[in-house]
TITI-706828 format. One line per 3 residues: number of its first residue (from 0); their letters; for each residue x, y, z of N, C-alpha, C. Coordinates in steps of 0.02 Angstrom, whole numbers, plus 50000, padded with zeros to 5 digits. Example, Ala and Ser with C-alpha at 12.3 -4.5 7.8 and 13.67 -1.06 7.14 Angstrom:
TITI-706828
0> AS> 50660:49716:50390:50615:49775:50390:50660:49835:50390  50642:49888:50354:50684:49947:50357:50645:50002:50394
This chain:
TITI-706828
0> XXX> 50214:49568:48611:50239:49547:48677:50182:49520:48719  50196:49466:48755:50144:49440:48800:50134:49486:48859  50080:49476:48895:50064:49518:48953:50087:49484:49017
3> XXX> 50085:49521:49072:50102:49492:49136:50056:49434:49152  49992:49442:49137:49944:49389:49153:49955:49329:49108  49978:49340:49046:49995:49283:49002:50049:49240:49034
6> XXX> 50094:49271:49072:50148:49234:49104:50124:49196:49166  50072:49221:49197:50052:49197:49263:50039:49122:49264  49992:49098:49223:49974:49028:49226:50031:48981:49207
9> XXX> 50069:48995:49153:50125:48951:49137:50178:48948:49192  50194:49006:49221:50245:49007:49273:50222:48968:49334  50161:48981:49356:50136:48948:49417:50123:48874:49403
12> XXX> 50105:48856:49342:50097:48785:49325:50164:48748:49332  50218:48781:49310:50284:48750:49317:50302:48743:49391  50285:48794:49430:50299:48791:49502:50259:48734:49535
15> XXX> 50197:48723:49512:50158:48667:49538:50193:48600:49524  50223:48595:49465:50260:48533:49448:50321:48525:49492  50352:48580:49511:50415:48578:49548:50406:48571:49623
18> XXX> 50352:48597:49650:50345:48602:49723:50278:48573:49745  50278:48516:49778:50215:48484:49799:50179:48522:49854  50211:48572:49881:50179:48612:49934:50132:48666:49905
21> XXX> 50140:48682:49841:50103:48738:49811:50035:48714:49787  49985:48756:49798:49917:48745:49772:49893:48810:49740  49847:48804:49692:49817:48862:49659:49743:48862:49676
24> XXX> 49718:48920:49696:49647:48928:49713:49618:48982:49668  49565:48965:49631:49534:49010:49582:49460:49018:49597  49432:49072:49569:49360:49084:49573:49334:49096:49502
27> XXX> 49338:49044:49461:49318:49044:49391:49367:49083:49347  49382:49145:49365:49426:49186:49324:49495:49155:49320  49519:49144:49258:49586:49117:49248:49590:49041:49247
30> XXX> 49533:49006:49253:49536:48933:49258:49561:48900:49195  49547:48928:49136:49567:48896:49074:49644:48891:49069  49679:48940:49098:49752:48938:49095:49782:48881:49135
33> XXX> 49743:48852:49181:49768:48799:49224:49738:48731:49206  49710:48724:49146:49679:48661:49127:49730:48604:49128  49788:48615:49100:49840:48563:49100:49864:48547:49170
36> XXX> 49876:48599:49210:49898:48589:49278:49846:48551:49319  49782:48566:49306:49729:48531:49343:49729:48456:49326  49742:48439:49263:49744:48368:49245:49802:48333:49279
39> XXX> 49858:48369:49287:49916:48338:49320:49910:48338:49396  49877:48390:49423:49874:48399:49496:49803:48416:49517  49755:48372:49508:49685:48389:49523:49672:48406:49596
42> XXX> 49715:48382:49640:49707:48397:49711:49737:48463:49731  49775:48495:49685:49808:48558:49702:49789:48617:49657  49742:48607:49612:49712:48662:49573:49638:48662:49589
45> XXX> 49617:48712:49626:49550:48713:49656:49512:48774:49629  49454:48762:49602:49410:48815:49578:49348:48816:49623  49339:48870:49661:49283:48873:49708:49220:48903:49677
48> XXX> 49224:48922:49613:49167:48956:49582:49167:49030:49601  49113:49064:49583:49111:49137:49594:49094:49150:49667  49141:49135:49710:49132:49142:49783:49198:49170:49811
51> XXX> 49205:49236:49808:49270:49265:49824:49288:49261:49898  49237:49264:49942:49252:49255:50013:49279:49185:50025  49247:49135:49993:49271:49066:49999:49340:49058:49969
54> XXX> 49353:49095:49915:49419:49093:49883:49474:49105:49934  49467:49158:49972:49519:49176:50021:49516:49129:50081  49455:49112:50103:49449:49066:50159:49479:48998:50146
57> XXX> 49468:48972:50086:49496:48907:50067:49572:48911:50065  49598:48967:50039:49671:48975:50037:49700:48976:50107  49666:49010:50153:49690:49011:50222:49690:48942:50253
60> XXX> 49637:48903:50239:49635:48835:50264:49692:48793:50238  49706:48800:50174:49763:48763:50145:49828:48784:50179  49836:48849:50190:49897:48874:50222:49906:48845:50292
63> XXX> 49851:48839:50328:49855:48813:50396:49873:48739:50398  49866:48705:50341:49887:48634:50338:49959:48628:50314  49992:48684:50299:50061:48682:50277:50071:48693:50203
66> XXX> 50016:48705:50166:50021:48717:50094:50040:48790:50081  50062:48804:50020:50078:48872:49998:50028:48890:49943  49970:48921:49960:49919:48935:49910:49935:48998:49869
69> XXX> 49922:48993:49804:49925:49049:49758:49854:49063:49737  49830:49124:49749:49760:49141:49742:49753:49194:49688  49706:49185:49642:49702:49231:49585:49631:49249:49566
72> XXX> 49620:49313:49555:49561:49340:49521:49574:49414:49509  49524:49450:49485:49531:49523:49476:49540:49555:49545  49576:49611:49546:49593:49643:49610:49531:49662:49650
75> XXX> 49480:49686:49616:49419:49707:49653:49386:49648:49688  49396:49587:49662:49367:49527:49692:49415:49491:49737  49478:49511:49736:49530:49478:49775:49547:49515:49839
78> XXX> 49546:49582:49836:49564:49624:49893:49502:49658:49923  49461:49687:49881:49405:49728:49907:49346:49685:49930  49319:49644:49886:49259:49607:49904:49270:49561:49964
81> XXX> 49324:49521:49966:49334:49477:50024:49382:49506:50076  49380:49572:50085:49430:49602:50129:49425:49575:50200  49365:49560:50224:49359:49533:50292:49397:49467:50298
84> XXX> 49394:49425:50245:49430:49362:50247:49506:49373:50242  49527:49422:50201:49598:49439:50198:49623:49460:50267  49582:49501:50300:49600:49528:50366:49601:49474:50420
87> XXX> 49550:49431:50421:49542:49383:50475:49572:49315:50459  49551:49286:50402:49572:49217:50387:49647:49214:50373  49674:49264:50339:49746:49266:50327:49782:49305:50382
90> XXX> 49763:49369:50390:49800:49412:50436:49795:49391:50509  49734:49386:50535:49725:49370:50606:49752:49302:50624  49745:49254:50577:49771:49186:50591:49844:49179:50572
93> XXX> 49874:49232:50546:49944:49231:50524:49956:49174:50476  49911:49168:50427:49916:49117:50376:49942:49149:50312  49994:49120:50283:50025:49150:50225:49993:49127:50160
96> XXX> 49992:49171:50110:49967:49155:50044:49996:49205:49995  49993:49188:49930:50013:49233:49877:49950:49254:49839  49931:49316:49846:49873:49343:49810:49899:49375:49745
99> XXX> 49874:49352:49689:49896:49377:49623:49835:49407:49588  49837:49472:49577:49779:49507:49549:49790:49523:49475  49735:49541:49443:49736:49568:49375:49685:49624:49372
102> XXX> 49692:49665:49320:49641:49717:49304:49630:49765:49362  49683:49786:49394:49675:49825:49456:49648:49895:49444  49689:49944:49429:49664:50013:49429:49610:50024:49376
105> XXX> 49627:50012:49313:49577:50021:49260:49598:49982:49198  49622:49921:49208:49647:49881:49152:49592:49857:49105  49531:49854:49129:49475:49832:49088:49418:49883:49095
108> XXX> 49426:49942:49064:49375:49994:49073:49305:49972:49052  49300:49928:49003:49234:49905:48981:49197:49868:49035  49232:49842:49084:49200:49807:49140:49167:49854:49190
111> XXX> 49182:49918:49184:49153:49967:49230:49186:49968:49298  49159:50009:49342:49192:50022:49406:49194:49961:49451  49149:49913:49440:49151:49851:49480:49215:49813:49469
114> XXX> 49248:49824:49412:49309:49787:49396:49371:49830:49402  49367:49884:49438:49423:49928:49449:49439:49931:49524  49503:49933:49541:49522:49934:49611:49585:49976:49620
117> XXX> 49583:50040:49608:49643:50081:49618:49663:50087:49691  49619:50068:49737:49636:50074:49808:49661:50010:49839  49680:49961:49799:49697:49895:49826:49759:49896:49871
120> XXX> 49811:49930:49850:49872:49932:49890:49861:49973:49954  49825:50028:49948:49809:50068:50006:49768:50029:50057  49722:49987:50032:49681:49946:50078:49725:49894:50113
123> XXX> 49769:49862:50077:49814:49814:50110:49860:49848:50159  49873:49913:50149:49916:49950:50196:49884:49956:50265  49819:49944:50271:49788:49946:50337:49802:49883:50377
126> XXX> 49833:49833:50346:49848:49770:50378:49924:49763:50388  49943:49720:50434:50013:49712:50451:50045:49655:50411  50107:49665:50391:50148:49609:50369:50142:49588:50297
129> XXX> 50115:49630:50253:50108:49611:50183:50168:49635:50142  50194:49591:50101:50241:49610:50048:50201:49625:49986  50218:49679:49950:50181:49698:49890:50229:49708:49833
132> XXX> 50219:49669:49780:50258:49674:49718:50216:49705:49663  50245:49752:49626:50210:49785:49571:50256:49783:49510  50258:49728:49474:50302:49723:49417:50282:49772:49362
135> XXX> 50331:49791:49321:50318:49836:49266:50328:49805:49198  50341:49739:49197:50355:49704:49134:50343:49630:49146  50323:49592:49094:50311:49520:49104:50372:49482:49132
138> XXX> 50432:49501:49111:50491:49467:49138:50497:49479:49213  50482:49540:49235:50484:49555:49306:50429:49518:49343  50371:49512:49311:50316:49476:49342:50335:49403:49356
141> XXX> 50369:49372:49308:50391:49303:49317:50439:49298:49376  50488:49343:49378:50536:49343:49433:50502:49352:49501  50457:49401:49504:50425:49417:49568:50374:49364:49589
144> XXX> 50343:49331:49541:50299:49275:49559:50339:49219:49593  50397:49204:49565:50439:49152:49596:50464:49174:49665  50482:49237:49672:50501:49263:49738:50444:49254:49787
147> XXX> 50384:49271:49765:50326:49269:49810:50311:49199:49834  50311:49151:49788:50295:49082:49807:50349:49054:49853  50411:49074:49841:50467:49048:49881:50474:49082:49949
150> XXX> 50432:49131:49963:50441:49172:50023:50412:49138:50085  50432:49077:50098:50412:49042:50159:50337:49040:50166  50312:49067:50221:50240:49070:50235:50217:49143:50239
153> XXX> 50251:49187:50204:50234:49258:50207:50169:49273:50169  50141:49330:50185:50082:49355:50150:50107:49403:50095  50093:49386:50033:50121:49423:49976:50065:49440:49927
156> XXX> 50067:49502:49902:50021:49525:49850:50061:49542:49788  50044:49511:49731:50076:49525:49667:50024:49557:49622  50038:49619:49602:49989:49659:49564:50008:49659:49490
159> XXX> 49973:49618:49451:49986:49615:49379:49946:49668:49342  49971:49689:49284:49939:49743:49247:49949:49733:49173  49901:49758:49133:49912:49759:49060:49959:49816:49041
162> XXX> 49965:49867:49083:50013:49920:49070:50083:49891:49080  50130:49910:49037:50196:49881:49041:50248:49930:49014  50308:49923:49040:50365:49959:49013:50394:49921:48953
165> XXX> 50435:49954:48914:50462:49924:48854:50510:49867:48866  50545:49868:48922:50592:49814:48937:50592:49800:49012  50608:49738:49029:50613:49720:49098:50681:49736:49126
168> XXX> 50684:49747:49192:50747:49761:49226:50761:49705:49276  50823:49699:49299:50842:49644:49344:50819:49656:49416  50756:49646:49429:50728:49659:49496:50743:49599:49541
171> XXX> 50745:49612:49607:50763:49559:49653:50712:49547:49708  50654:49580:49704:50603:49569:49754:50616:49605:49819  50664:49652:49819:50680:49688:49881:50695:49762:49868
174> XXX> 50745:49775:49826:50774:49842:49822:50748:49882:49762  50749:49949:49771:50737:49994:49715:50800:49996:49671  50789:50010:49608:50845:50018:49561:50853:50092:49543
177> XXX> 50915:50114:49539:50928:50182:49516:50936:50179:49440  50891:50212:49403:50895:50209:49330:50918:50275:49300  50920:50328:49340:50947:50392:49317:50969:50431:49378
180> XXX> 51023:50468:49374:51048:50508:49430:51045:50582:49413  51025:50621:49463:51023:50694:49455:51036:50727:49522  51027:50793:49524:51045:50832:49584:50989:50876:49610
183> XXX> 50930:50871:49579:50877:50919:49597:50811:50886:49613  50814:50830:49647:50752:50796:49667:50754:50722:49650  50709:50685:49681:50704:50613:49671:50633:50596:49648
186> XXX> 50628:50557:49595:50564:50532:49571:50564:50456:49579  50516:50430:49616:50508:50358:49625:50453:50334:49579  50471:50294:49530:50423:50267:49481:50407:50195:49500
189> XXX> 50343:50180:49509:50322:50114:49531:50297:50073:49471  50328:50016:49460:50304:49969:49411:50294:49998:49341  50235:49989:49312:50225:50004:49241:50224:50078:49223
192> XXX> 50235:50123:49270:50238:50195:49252:50309:50217:49235  50358:50172:49239:50428:50194:49230:50440:50227:49163  50418:50198:49108:50431:50227:49043:50403:50297:49038
195> XXX> 50342:50308:49062:50313:50375:49060:50352:50423:49102  50376:50402:49160:50416:50445:49203:50482:50463:49169  50515:50415:49138:50579:50430:49105:50569:50479:49047
198> XXX> 50515:50471:49010:50501:50518:48956:50485:50587:48984  50446:50589:49037:50426:50653:49066:50485:50692:49094  50535:50656:49119:50591:50689:49155:50656:50687:49115
201> XXX> 50652:50672:49050:50714:50660:49013:50761:50720:49012  50736:50780:49019:50779:50839:49020:50785:50871:49090  50759:50836:49141:50762:50861:49209:50823:50832:49245
204> XXX> 50853:50871:49288:50911:50849:49326:50888:50815:49390  50855:50758:49383:50827:50722:49441:50851:50650:49441  50853:50620:49500:50865:50549:49507:50798:50512:49500
207> XXX> 50799:50458:49462:50739:50416:49455:50754:50348:49486  50714:50330:49535:50717:50263:49566:50660:50221:49539  50673:50158:49528:50622:50112:49502:50604:50063:49557
210> XXX> 50540:50061:49574:50516:50018:49628:50467:49966:49601  50483:49902:49609:50436:49849:49593:50415:49810:49656  50451:49820:49711:50429:49795:49776:50420:49857:49820
213> XXX> 50358:49872:49837:50343:49934:49872:50328:49924:49946  50315:49861:49966:50310:49844:50036:50348:49779:50047  50400:49779:50089:50426:49837:50125:50453:49890:50077
216> XXX> 50449:49952:50098:50473:50009:50059:50548:50015:50070  50586:50023:50015:50659:50025:50020:50683:50093:50044  50675:50104:50109:50694:50168:50139:50768:50184:50130
219> XXX> 50814:50135:50138:50885:50152:50128:50900:50179:50058  50868:50152:50006:50881:50176:49939:50857:50248:49931  50800:50264:49960:50775:50333:49955:50820:50380:49993
222> XXX> 50842:50361:50052:50887:50404:50091:50952:50417:50054  50980:50365:50024:51043:50375:49986:51031:50423:49928  50975:50416:49894:50961:50459:49837:50954:50531:49857
225> XXX> 50922:50544:49914:50912:50614:49935:50976:50647:49957  51026:50607:49977:51090:50637:49998:51124:50674:49942  51115:50651:49880:51147:50684:49824:51099:50722:49779
228> XXX> 51035:50704:49781:50987:50734:49735:50940:50784:49769  50945:50793:49834:50900:50839:49868:50838:50803:49893  50799:50838:49932:50745:50806:49970:50675:50822:49945
231> XXX> 50670:50846:49883:50604:50848:49849:50592:50779:49820  50538:50746:49841:50524:50677:49820:50456:50675:49785  50455:50647:49726:50393:50636:49689:50381:50561:49684
234> XXX> 50322:50538:49704:50302:50469:49697:50254:50464:49638  50267:50418:49592:50221:50406:49538:50200:50333:49542  50137:50322:49561:50112:50254:49574:50053:50239:49528
237> XXX> 50046:50177:49504:49992:50161:49458:49926:50144:49493  49921:50165:49555:49860:50155:49594:49845:50220:49631  49807:50218:49685:49782:50278:49717:49838:50327:49734
240> XXX> 49831:50389:49711:49882:50440:49723:49895:50448:49798  49958:50450:49816:49977:50462:49886:49982:50399:49928  49973:50340:49898:49973:50279:49937:50038:50271:49978
243> XXX> 50094:50291:49949:50159:50280:49983:50189:50343:50014  50150:50396:50020:50179:50457:50049:50199:50445:50122  50160:50407:50159:50178:50392:50228:50244:50354:50232
246> XXX> 50255:50308:50183:50317:50270:50182:50377:50316:50169  50368:50366:50127:50422:50415:50115:50436:50453:50179  50384:50476:50213:50394:50513:50276:50428:50471:50328
249> XXX> 50411:50406:50331:50444:50362:50379:50517:50349:50361  50532:50353:50296:50601:50343:50274:50646:50403:50290  50615:50462:50296:50653:50524:50306:50630:50562:50368
252> XXX> 50626:50528:50426:50597:50561:50485:50638:50619:50512  50704:50618:50498:50749:50668:50525:50772:50717:50471  50742:50713:50412:50764:50754:50355:50706:50799:50333
255> XXX> 50715:50864:50334:50664:50908:50306:50655:50892:50231  50593:50879:50211:50581:50858:50143:50511:50877:50121  50500:50874:50056:50433:50882:50027:50418:50820:49986
258> XXX> 50355:50801:49983:50336:50742:49944:50272:50757:49905  50271:50738:49842:50213:50744:49799:50193:50675:49777  50131:50655:49792:50106:50590:49773:50062:50594:49711
261> XXX> 50085:50563:49657:50046:50561:49595:50023:50489:49583  49963:50484:49556:49935:50418:49542:49863:50426:49519  49823:50375:49531:49753:50376:49512:49715:50421:49560
264> XXX> 49678:50469:49533:49642:50516:49575:49582:50485:49609  49558:50518:49662:49500:50493:49698:49435:50504:49660  49434:50554:49617:49373:50568:49580:49359:50511:49531
267> XXX> 49300:50483:49535:49282:50427:49491:49269:50452:49420  49299:50420:49372:49285:50434:49302:49227:50390:49280  49172:50421:49261:49111:50383:49249:49099:50366:49176
270> XXX> 49153:50366:49136:49149:50343:49068:49197:50285:49059  49180:50241:49014:49220:50181:49006:49287:50196:48973  49287:50219:48910:49349:50238:48877:49397:50181:48869
273> XXX> 49460:50198:48856:49514:50150:48848:49564:50158:48906  49609:50110:48912:49661:50115:48963:49701:50180:48953  49719:50195:48891:49758:50255:48877:49720:50318:48896
276> XXX> 49655:50319:48885:49616:50378:48904:49612:50386:48980  49609:50331:49016:49609:50335:49089:49677:50360:49114  49731:50335:49084:49798:50357:49103:49804:50432:49094
279> XXX> 49782:50458:49037:49787:50529:49023:49742:50569:49069  49682:50544:49082:49635:50581:49125:49661:50588:49196  49700:50540:49219:49730:50545:49286:49798:50579:49285
282> XXX> 49818:50605:49228:49882:50640:49224:49942:50595:49229  49935:50531:49210:49990:50483:49217:50025:50468:49151  50006:50504:49098:50044:50499:49037:50105:50546:49042
285> XXX> 50150:50541:48995:50213:50579:49000:50200:50654:49003  50153:50679:48963:50139:50751:48963:50112:50774:49029  50065:50738:49057:50036:50757:49121:50087:50753:49177
288> XXX> 50128:50702:49177:50179:50695:49229:50231:50751:49223  50250:50767:49162:50300:50820:49153:50276:50886:49184  50215:50904:49170:50189:50967:49196:50188:50968:49272
291> XXX> 50165:50914:49303:50158:50914:49375:50226:50907:49410  50271:50867:49382:50337:50861:49412:50375:50927:49406  50371:50958:49348:50405:51022:49338:50379:51076:49385
294> XXX> 50315:51073:49401:50286:51122:49446:50303:51112:49519  50332:51053:49534:50348:51037:49604:50423:51037:49618  50462:51006:49574:50534:50999:49584:50571:51055:49549
297> XXX> 50613:51088:49585:50654:51141:49555:50712:51107:49518  50695:51078:49460:50743:51037:49424:50767:51073:49362  50827:51099:49363:50853:51131:49302:50860:51081:49246
300> XXX> 50856:51105:49186:50863:51061:49128:50936:51037:49124  50944:50976:49100:51010:50948:49090:51043:50984:49031  51108:50992:49034:51144:51023:48979:51152:50977:48920
């Protein structure tokens, strides 16, 4: 199966052919995937070199002229390194762009901590007005990329990952999906952690919601789920643990509830390892999730 990032360049290249308003801005990373698009649209495929601050600044300039820029590099170089430009050039100027990342939490462990960004969504949460998509399958990535580009002049972050679920679901860029119903708690699985969550909770009497668009957070879906499943809420996110706990609290301001945020821990793992080893070390494999969810949610086993 191809990866989310394998889909990125072909999908956006087709969008370049379809929409003269769209431009792609790169900083070396990913340029080979746009070689054909560059030959067809040399004025709308721009490589600024290894200059990540310029990457975002150039995108903002394009947006201010009425273009719809799609900006791509690794998450650590897209959100963290040029954060001042994200904050000022895009945010302060209210200039819209689509930021598309790769290798966020620990997708390329051999690259070391410089190429890891488990705090990317939490960092964007300090800014106003961002839509955040976290697909869990290449088919979903394609759908959400098209949603992002078509979103007027909004500021959108699309977080691609090598981690993937076995099959894509019909996501719409807005709502959570209910993939399992229960009566003893709600588990919100974000993007590529869904398969592990379903395996971990297969005998638990819990509702599982699937989230691929996490900002805005689908508060109505969570409220509906808690009405029948109870108000113990577990968040399982493929980035910094607890990133969306505030969103859960805002969704249930008048409802006594408990929330457990699971995700990438704050403690830095100082060995390279593999993606699977990082997942297990952070307790995000099925076995680790099962133990922690069982210890929090009073979920009787299904009959």
